[in-house]
C-alpha positions in Angstrom: -36.5 26.2 -65.3 -35.9 22.7 -64.2 -34.8 22.4 -60.6 -31.7 20.4 -59.7 -32.4 17.4 -57.4 -30.2 15.1 -55.2 -31.1 11.5 -54.9 -30.2 9.6 -51.7 -29.6 5.8 -51.6 -31.3 5.3 -48.2 -29.9 1.8 -47.4 -26.4 3.0 -48.3 -26.8 6.2 -46.2 -27.9 4.1 -43.2 -24.9 1.9 -43.4 -22.5 4.9 -43.7 -24.1 6.6 -40.7 -23.9 3.5 -38.5 -20.3 3.0 -39.5 -19.5 6.5 -38.5 -21.2 6.1 -35.2 -19.3 2.9 -34.5 -16.0 4.6 -35.4 -16.8 7.5 -33.0 -17.7 5.1 -30.2 -14.5 3.1 -30.8 -12.4 6.3 -30.6 -14.2 7.4 -27.4 -13.5 4.0 -25.8 -9.8 4.2 -26.7 -9.5 7.6 -25.2 -11.1 6.7 -21.9 -10.2 3.1 -21.0 -6.5 3.7 -20.5 -5.5 1.7 -23.6 -4.8 4.7 -25.8 -1.3 5.0 -27.2 1.2 7.0 -25.2 3.8 6.6 -22.5 3.3 6.0 -18.7 5.9 6.3 -16.0 6.5 3.4 -13.6 8.6 3.0 -10.4 9.1 -0.3 -8.6 9.7 -1.0 -4.9 10.6 -4.2 -3.1 9.0 -4.1 0.3 9.1 -7.8 1.1 11.4 -8.4 4.1 13.9 -11.3 3.5 13.1 -11.4 -0.2 15.7 -11.8 -3.0 16.3 -9.1 -5.5 13.4 -8.7 -7.9 13.0 -8.1 -11.6 9.8 -6.6 -13.0 8.0 -7.7 -16.1 5.2 -6.2 -18.2 3.6 -8.7 -20.6 6.5 -11.1 -20.0 9.1 -8.5 -21.0 11.6 -7.4 -18.3 11.6 -3.6 -18.0 14.1 -2.8 -15.2 17.8 -2.8 -15.9 18.9 -3.6 -12.4 17.3 -5.9 -9.9 15.6 -4.3 -6.9 16.6 -5.6 -3.4 14.5 -5.3 -0.2 13.8 -1.6 0.6 15.2 -0.5 -2.7 13.5 1.2 -5.6 14.5 2.7 -9.0 13.7 5.9 -10.7 10.7 6.1 -13.0 11.1 4.4 -16.4 8.9 4.9 -19.4 6.5 2.1 -20.6 3.7 1.9 -23.1 0.4 3.0 -21.7 -2.4 0.5 -21.6 -3.5 -2.7 -19.8 -0.6 -5.0 -18.9 0.2 -8.2 -17.0 2.7 -7.3 -14.3 5.0 -9.8 -12.7 7.7 -9.8 -10.1 10.3 -12.5 -10.5 13.4 -13.3 -8.4 16.3 -12.0 -10.4 17.7 -14.6 -12.7 14.7 -16.9 -12.3 11.7 -17.7 -14.4 9.4 -18.3 -11.4 6.7 -15.6 -10.9 6.5 -14.5 -7.3 3.5 -12.2 -7.8 1.3 -11.2 -10.7 -1.4 -8.6 -11.3 -3.0 -6.6 -14.0 -2.1 -2.9 -14.2 -3.9 -0.2 -16.3 -1.4 2.5 -17.0 -2.7 5.7 -18.5 -0.6 7.9 -20.8 1.2 10.7 -19.1 0.6 9.4 -15.5 3.1 8.2 -12.9 2.7 5.0 -10.9 4.6 3.0 -8.2 4.3 -0.8 -8.2 5.1 -2.4 -4.9 6.3 -6.0 -4.4 4.7 -6.6 -1.0 3.4 -9.2 1.4 5.8 -11.9 2.7 8.3 -14.3 1.1 5.7 -17.1 1.5 2.7 -15.0 0.4 3.7 -12.1 -1.8 1.5 -9.8 -3.8 1.5 -6.5 -5.7 0.1 -3.1 -4.9 0.0 -0.3 -7.6 -0.5 3.3 -6.7 -1.0 6.4 -8.9 1.5 9.1 -8.0 0.6 12.8 -7.9 3.6 14.8 -9.0 1.9 18.2 -8.9 4.1 20.7 -7.0 3.4 21.4 -3.4 2.7 25.0 -2.1 5.8 27.3 -2.0 8.1 26.5 0.9 6.3 23.2 1.7 6.8 19.5 1.0 4.2 16.9 0.0 4.0 13.4 1.6 1.8 10.4 1.6 2.0 7.1 3.5 1.7 3.5 2.5 1.0 0.7 4.9 2.9 -2.4 3.9 3.9 -4.0 7.2 2.3 -7.4 7.7 3.3 -7.3 11.3 1.6 -4.0 12.1 -2.0 -3.7 13.0 -4.6 -4.3 10.2 -5.1 -0.5 10.2 -2.9 2.3 11.4 -3.1 6.0 12.1 -0.4 8.5 11.2 0.0 11.9 12.8 2.4 14.8 13.0 4.5 14.5 16.1 3.0 16.4 19.0 0.0 17.4 16.9 -3.2 15.9 15.3 -3.4 12.8 13.2 -3.3 13.1 9.4 -4.3 9.7 8.2 -6.6 7.5 10.2 -7.7 3.9 9.6 -5.1 3.3 6.9 -5.6 -0.4 6.0 -2.8 -2.9 5.2 -1.7 -2.6 1.5 -3.3 0.8 1.0 -2.0 4.4 0.5 -3.1 7.6 2.1 -3.9 10.9 0.5 -1.1 13.4 0.0 -0.5 16.0 2.7 1.3 19.3 2.5 3.7 19.7 5.4 6.6 21.9 6.5 10.0 20.4 5.6 11.1 19.8 9.3 8.0 17.8 10.1 8.3 14.4 11.8 5.5 11.8 12.2 4.2 9.0 14.5 2.5 5.7 13.7 -0.3 4.4 15.9 -2.5 1.4 15.9 -5.8 2.7 14.6 -7.7 4.5 17.3 -4.8 4.4 19.8 -3.2 7.5 21.4 0.1 5.6 22.0 2.6 5.8 19.2 4.2 2.5 18.1 6.8 4.0 15.7 8.3 7.5 15.2 9.3 8.7 11.8 12.1 11.1 12.5 14.8 12.6 10.3 12.9 12.1 7.0 14.9 14.9 5.4 11.9 16.5 3.8 12.7 19.4 1.6 10.6 22.2 0.3 9.3 21.6 -3.2 9.8 17.8 -3.0 7.2 15.0 -3.1 7.6 12.0 -0.9 6.2 8.5 -0.2 6.8 7.0 3.2 6.0 3.3 3.4 6.0 1.2 6.6 7.3 -2.3 6.2 8.4 -5.3 8.3 7.1 -8.9 8.9 7.7 -8.9 12.6 7.1 -6.4 15.4 10.9 -6.3 16.0 11.5 -5.3 12.4 8.9 -2.7 11.6 10.6 0.2 9.9 9.9 3.0 7.5 11.4 4.0 4.2 11.3 7.2 2.2 10.9 7.5 -1.5 11.6 10.8 -3.3 9.1 11.0 -6.1 10.4 14.1 -7.9 
């Protein structure tokens, strides 16, 4: 009986194998570098005291329907995931006030802040955690955006211990789970004397909040509350 045999074209097989490896590597890169197709969710905030209302652009296309004034924000809007050039422009103007690159991953939530001062503005992007807080509790984080405040601040629960310490300018804290009635105090980093009290935040159980501190002079330092869910 004559045995059947299979003949391999070795050069051709080598080319095919390397092609398959290259395809697999490409797929892996697309899945992990934030450029995979899908939808991300973006909120914008204008925290520049004295600024005009702003429009927000991704890759030179305006994505907000209404301009955002100082201390204002908008709800999350859906955008294509991936790497984008992000610009803030004065509404109705072609002049770019601040520009940055943002890497938006599919299914995730982000806030892009227009921050700094009218003469030196910039952009800060944070990833937002919308996972639910524990039952009966609220979840809150803090963002330091006041050019007049100390270079680093501490934030604590009123009459209790500090939560965030050494929070640098243009950075965000971790999220904290707190009781709905909680109020907070802001300190210069390392100080025991409060410089600002965050009262009447209206925190509700089951809600997620971002509290950002803003103001370009010591007389105008204030705080603002964003409801993220």
